[in-house]
N, C-alpha and C positions, 0 to 999 in steps of 0.2 A: 129586784128592782131593774134588773137588765131585761128588757122584752127579748123573748126566744128569737123574734123576727130581726132583731139587730144583728149586723155582722161586725164583729170584734176581731180585729188581728190579734193572733196568740202573743205578739211581742208588745202590745200596747199595755200600759200600766195603768190599772183602774184603782183610784183610792177607795176609802171606805164610805159607806152610804151614798154611793153614787147611783143616780137612775139614768137609764139609756132608753129612748123610746124605740117603737117599731120602725123598721126600715132606714134606720141610721147605721151608717158606715164610719167605722173607726179604724183608721189605718195603721200601719206599722209606725214605729218611733212617735207614739202619741201618749202623753202622760196627762191624766186626769185627775185633779186634786179632790180631796175629801169633800163631801156634801155637794158636788156639782149635780145639776139637772139638765141631762141633754135630751132635748125634745126629739119627735119623730122626723124622719126624711133629713137628717142633719149630715152633712159631710165633715169628718175631722180627717186631716192629712198631716203628716208629720215630716220633719221633725218639729212638733208642736208640744209645748207644755202649758197645762192650764193649772191655776192655782186653785185655791179652795172657794167653794160656795158660788161658782159662776153658773149663771143660768143661760142656756143656749136654746132658742126656739126654733120651731120647724122651718125647714128649707135654707137654713143658713149654711155657708160653706167657709170653713174656718182652716186656714193652713195650708191652703192649696199653693201650686207653683205659680211664682210672678208671672204675670203675663207680659213679658219683655222679651224682645227679640235676643237680648244679651244673656238670657237665662239658658243654660247649658245642661240643666238637670242636676246642678250641685245640691248638696244636702244642707241648703239654708234652713233659718229657723224662725219660729214664731214663739214669743213668750208672752203669756197673759197672766196678769196678777190674781188678785182676789175680789170677790164680789162684784163681778161684772154683770150686766144684763146685755145680752146680745139678742136683739129681736129677729123676726122672721125675714128671711131673704137677705141678711147681712152678709157681705163678703169680705174676708180679711186674708191678705196673702203673705207668705213669708217673704224673708229677705232675699237680696240680690247679691251674689259673690263679689260683683264690680263696686259695691258700696259697702255696708257694715256687715251684710250678710244676715241680718237679724230684724225682724219686725218687733216692736216692743210695746206692749199695752199695759198701763198701770192697773190701779184698783178703783173700785166703786164708780166705773164708768156705765153710761147708759147709752147704748146705739140702738136707735129705733129701727123701724122696718127699712130695709133695702139700702142702708148705710153701707158705704164702700171704704175700706182702708187699704190704701194700696203698699207695695213692698218697701221695706227700710223704714217705714215710719215709726215715729217715737211719740206716743201719747201719754201723757201723765196720769193724774188722778181726778175723779169726780168730774170728769168731762161729759157733756150731754151733745150727742149728735142727733138732730131730728130726722125725720123720714127723708131718705134719698140724699142727705148730706154724704160728700165724696171728698177724701183727701188722696191725691195721686201720691206716687211714690217718693220717698226722701223728705216727707213733710214732718214737722214736730209741732206738736200741740201742748201747750202747757196746761198747767192744773186748773180745774174748774172754767175752761173755756166753754162757750155754747155756741154751737154751730146750728142754724135754724135750717128748715126744710130746703132741700135742693141747692143748699150752698156749695159751691165748688172750690176747691183749693188745688191749684197747680203743683207740679213737682217743686221740691225745694224751698217751698215757703215755710216760713216761721209765724206760728199763730201763738201770741203771748198768753200768759196765765191771766184769768178772770176777763178776757175779752169776750165781745159778743159779735157774732157775724150773722147778718139779717137773712132772711129769706131770700133764695135765689140770688144772692150775691155772688160775684165771681171775683176772688181775691187774687189780684196779680202782684201784689207787693206784700211784704212783711206786716204783721199787726202787732203793735206793742201791747204790752201788758195793760189791762185795765181799759182798753179802747174799743168803742164800738164802731163798726164799718157796715156800709150797706151799699147796694146798688151794683151796676155792671158798666164799667169796672167798678169795684167797691172803693167808696172813699170814706174817710173818717167822719163820723157825725157826733162825735163827743166822748165823753167817758161813759163806760157802763154803770151808770148811776144805780141800777136796780141791783146790781151785784154788790156795789159799795154798801147800799142799805142793808143787804142781807148778811154781809160781813159784819156789820155792827161796828164799823170803824169809827174812831172818834172824830169829832168835828175838825180838830185841828189837822188830823191825818187826811180827811177828805179834801179841806182846804188847801194842803200842801200838793195834793194830787192835781186839783183843779189849775193851780198855779203852774204845775209842771207842764200840764196839757196846754195851756195858754202860751207858756214860754216857747214850747216846740211848734205849736200850730197856729198861733194867731199874733205873734208879736212881729213877724216879717224878718225873723232871723234865720240864718242858716242852722241846719241841724247841729253842726259841730259848735256853733256858737251858744246855741241853746243848751246843749248837753254841758258845756263848760260853765255856764251860768248856773247850771243845777247842781254842781258839785257840793255846795255846802248843804243844800237841802237833802241831797242823797245821804250825806253822813248822818244826818239827823233823823232821817225818816226810811225805815225799810221798804215801805210801799213805793216810795218815790225811786229809791235805789233799784227796785225790780222794774219800774217802768223805764228807768234810764239805761239799765243793763239789756233789756230787751231791744232797745234801739241800737245800743252798740254792737249786740251781736248779729244785727241784721245784715244779711249778704246781697239782699235784693233791693235794698231801700224800703222804706216805711210807706205804708199807705197814708196819702195825704187828704186834706180837706178839698171839697169842691172849690173852685176859683170863686172868689168873691163871697165865700160863706161868713156869715156873722152871727152873733149869739141870736 
């Protein structure tokens, strides 16, 4: 299942039932888990560890050196979990020693064509990144976030779980969990109602999230005052707690609504 035209470093560790296409290069210190499918013309550089059942399409470059002036050739790492789909032309870089030294990607993620994941990023599970969506270095993306085509996330931003980033949006602030943003610069446009529907949340949970959103975005309160007012709701509702915690964790300030925006 390994094409004879592939170039595999003898130190690479290849699991069982792995396929590697022609003209793919697997470098030293690469570990490929069981049942992975590596297409043709793929570059895999290490130290990189792939879990099980990942599928990487042609012309993807996974685990290359971080393109940063601070990088001096240190053996930083990339760790990718299980069941990820990495489409054609995707680029994913290892970490930088001046940060955590590791890029981490979870499980069941879909990265469409020409997606970029920069050094020292941490991505959770079941994330969708549409064509040409890019996250720069040091970005964190929570579970089940959706980044639409050509969305751009600068360094050090935090994208909350279950959030939605619109097409061609430039996200200059952190995005709280469950929030949808759009535009350049990106502004909040409401809750990610489609994700709430697909999650099958009870009506009272969705109502609690709506109340929490309005408290932060529509009541004319400071963020600190709004979070203080949501303490009781956070204790009663895990989803509101996630929304609140994502705001508390923000180091760049959260994406706000456009001035004058109403229902």
